[in-house]
N, C-alpha and C positions, 0 to 999 in steps of 0.2 A: 675239642681236645685232641682229636686224632690228627687233625691237620697240623696242630702245634707240635705233636710229638714227631710227625713226618718231617717238619721244617727243622727241628732240632737234630734229627737223625742226619739230614742231608748236610747241615751246617758241620756236624762232627766228621762226616766222611770227607767234607771239603778241606778241613783243617788237618787231616791225618797226612802224614809224610809219605814220600814215594815207597820206602821199604814196606810200610804198612799196606799201602795200596797193593803193592806187588804180592804180598803174602795173601791177600784176600782174592786173588784171581782164581777162578774156577777151572774146571777140568777143560773146557772149551778153550780158554786162553791158552793153555799149555799145549794143547793138542795142535792148535794153529801154529804156535811158535815152532814146535818140533817139526811139523810138516814143512814150514818154510825152510828150515835149516836142511832137511834132506831132499828138498825139492829137486836139486840137480840130479839125484839118483833115479828119480821116477818120472821126470819130464823131459821132453825133447828140447833141443836148443831153441826151436821156434817158440815153444811155450814158456821156456825159462827167461828169454829176453824179450821177445816181442809182445808177450802178454804180461808176464809178472813184474819183470823189471821195468817196462814202460808204465805199467799201472802204479808202481811205487813211485816213480818219478812224478807223475800227474798228481798222484795222492799228496805228495810232498807240496807241490804247489798250493793244491786245494786245502792242505793243512793249515797254512798261514791264513787263508780266507776263513777257514773254521774258527781259528782262535780270535780273530778279529770279531766275527759275527757272533759266535757262541759264548764267549767271555766278555767281550767289549760292546756288543750291540752295534759294531760298525760293519757295514756291508761295502767293501772295497773291490772294485774291478781291476785295480792295478797290479794284482799278484802275478799274473802271467806276464805283464809288461816288465816287472822287475826281473823275473826269471829270463826273459829274452834279453834284457840288458845285460845280465851276467854272462849269457851265452855269447852276445856279441863281444864282450870284453875279452872273453876267453880267446876268440878268434882273431881279435885285433892286436892284442898283446902277445899271443902266442904264436904257434905255427899254423899255417893253412896253406891251401893251394894258391891263394892270392897273396904271392909274396911281396908284391909291390906296396901293399898295405899293412899286412902283418908285421909286427915289431920282432917277432922271434924270440920273445923272452923265455926262459925255461919254465915248465908248467908249475913248478912250485913257488914262483913269483907271480905269473900270470893269473892262476886261479884263485890265490888268496886275495890279490888286488882286485879281481873282477868281483869277488864276493863283497868286498869291502865297499867299493864303488856303487854296486848295485843295492846295497843295503842303505847306503847314504841317499841314494836315489829315491828308494822307497820311503825312507824316513821323511825327506823333504816332501814327497808327494802326500804323505800323511799330515805334515804340518800345514798344507795348503787347505786340506779339506776337513781337519779335525774339529774345526768349529761349527760345522754343519752337521745335520742329522737326515736320516731317512733317505728320500729321494735325491736330495741335494748332494750327500755324499756320494751316491751312485753316480750322479752326473758328472761330478767334478772328476772322480777317479777314472770314469769312461773318457772324459775329455783328454785326461793326461795319457791313457792308453792310445787313444787315436792320434794324438800329437806325436808320440813316439813311433807309431806305426808310419806315419806319413814321413817323419824325419828319416826313417831307416829306408823307406821306399825311394825317396828323392835325393838323399845324399849319397854321392858316388866317391867322395874324396875319403871319408871315414868308414861308411857302412856298406859301399859297393853297390848301393842302390837295389834294384829289383832282384839281381842275381844273388846278393849276399855273399856268404863264404862257403867254400866246401874243402874237402880234404884236411878236416880237423881231425887229429888222431889223439885217443886217449893216451895218458902218459905210460911209460914203462918205468917202474920203481920197484926197488928191491928184487930185481930179476923177473918181476911179474909183469906181463903185458895186461894192463887192466882193461883193455879193449875186447879181450877174449870173452867168451860167453860166461864161463864159470866165475873168474874174477870180478867181471862187471856185475854179475847178478849179486854176488855177495857184498860189493861195495854199495849198490843201491839198497840192499837189504839193511846193511849196517847204518847207513845214512837215515833210512827211514825208521829204524829202531831207535837211534839216538834223538831223532826230531820228535818221535812219538812220546819218548820218555821226558824229553825237555818240556813239551807242552803240558804233560801231566804235572811235572814238578812245578813248573812256573804257576800253573792254575791253582796249586794248593800253597804256594809262597805268598807272603804278605803282599807283593805287588799283584799277584793274580786275584787275590781276595779284594784288593782295593779296585782293581779293574773291574771286577764283577759287581762291586758296589756302585761304580760309576754307570755301569750299564743299567742297574736297577733304579737308581734314584740320584743323578747327578748333582742336584741341588743340595740334598742332604749331605752327600760326600764333601761338596765344597764348603758347606756350613761347619762340618767337622775338621776342616783344615787341609783336606786333600786337594792337591791340584789336579783337577780333572783333565785339563789339556795336556800337561806334562805325562800323565799316565797313559793316555790315548796316543800320544807321539810315540812313547816307549813301546806301546803295543804294536805299533805300525813297524818300528825297528825290528822287533823280534820276529814278527811275521815276515818281513822283507828279507831278513838273514835266512829264514827257512826257504823262501822262494829263490833266493840268490844261489843256495846251495843246489837246489832242484835244477836251476838253470844251467849250472856247470855239468851236472849229470846228463841233461837232455841234450846238450850240444856234443858231449862225448858219446851219447847213444846214437844220435842221428848223423854224426859226422859232417854236419853242415847246419847252416842257420840262415834264414832269409826273413824279409818282412812279415811273410805270412805267419811266421811263429808268434809275432806280437799282434796279429790282426784282431779285429772284433770277434770274429768267430772263436778263436781259442780262448779269448777273454771271457766270453759269455759261457764256454764250455766248462771252465773253471767254476763258474757259479752253479752250473747244473750238476756238476760232480759233487760239490760240497752239499747241496740241497738234497740230491738223490740219496747220498749216503747218510746224511744226517748231521745237523750242526750242533748237536747236543753232546757228542762224544768225539774224541781225537780219532778214533778207528773208523768213523763215518766216512771222511774223504777217501781213505783207501778202499772201502767197499765200494763207494760211488765210482772211483776211478777203475776199479776191476770191472764193474758192470758196463761202464762206458767203453773201455777198451774191447770187451767181448762183443758188445753190440756193433762197434764200429768195424771189427775185423770180420765177423761173421754174418752181419746183417745183409751185406750184398748177396752172398749165397742164399740166404734165406729167402730174400725178396725175389730173386731169379727162380727160385725153386717153386714158388706160387705164382709165376708169370709176370711179376712186376718189374719195372726198371730198377736194376741194382743200385743206380746212382742216387736213388732216393733214400739212402739209408739214414739220412738225418731225420725224414719223417719217422722212421722207426724209433729212433732215439728221443725225438720230441714226444711222441705218444707214450712211450715208457715213462718219461719225465712227468707228464701230465697225470698218468694213472698213479703213479706213486704219491705225487704232491696232493692229489684229490683224497686218496685214502689214508695218507699219512703225512701231515705237515712236517713231521720230524724224520721224514725219509725211511729207509730200510731199517735204521737202528730203532725208530719208533715202532715199526711193524714187529720186529723181533722182541722188543720190550713188552708189547701188548700180548704176543703169543706166550711169551714166558710167564707174564702175570696171569694170564688165563689158565695156563697149565698148573701154576702154583695154587691158585684158588680151587681149581678142580681137585687136585690132590688133597687139599685141607678138606674140602667138603667130603670126599670119600672116607677120609680118615675119621671125620667127625661121625659120619654115618656108621662106620664100623664099631666106633666106641659106643654109640647110642644102641646099636644092635647087639652089643655084647660080643662082637667080634665074629658073629655068624655071618655066612654069605647071604 
């Protein structure tokens, strides 16, 4: 009976609208939101851009993976490839130091076209792998990612080979240089908030509910008249759009792009970020990205401080990943939920004890 009541409660929460979901947010949510808004007043430029803005960009890429895996049961390794595709298109269509290749389109044409083409690329990649499941989906998307990496590495006519593109400048729009620390931070924050809200909204829309049904029981959904393949391809398109937007921000952040951006290492890093943060909540990828960026930034000094080779920072990241996965398959979000549930049960037990004892200490 308790399990049935719990399932009914979860379904009711899933069907609620975004405004109702927003109204239910607790104090911690609003504290974090206010803190992110006032961060430029309390953080140095290094923390503002190199840590928080970069974490939000990586979190956006991992958010698409979380949407596919968490709501669709699809583990795709092509999200970083889609982001790299968008970044390359910004460099090719817009301005860069490689003037003999770049077409010098204005940014307000180059960026939307880059997002559109990268989204189409991700959708086609999903259409190739959507009829597979599990390890086969992972292998197909990994093969697509590897193919794009070697194409960018070996093609000098379009992708400029190993060197890639540099000198890519963020736009100046409405009199604001969006490459400056403060505007760029708020740009990434706005994009992250919009993507986060969009994932919440879509997950509670009829499409999101049907997608979760295909995750749980695709045969039954097909028997009910739902096109399982079409829903999964649409999920790829939505996730690819988020990754493509992140790719544009990434190339503006780095001011350059090379085949290493689409390498196997960054592709696997996105999976690590999503799993460490947690695949059950849209906030998970951003938490995982922040942890990843902090470890990547400061692990070198930590290792050298204990007499180890600082170049082995990936070892520290890998150990952290193993510890989190072993103790919490749902990542840091799962650890937080268990701690909160334990605290709630402890509070209820203490209140029950006080009532039984008549309120006496």
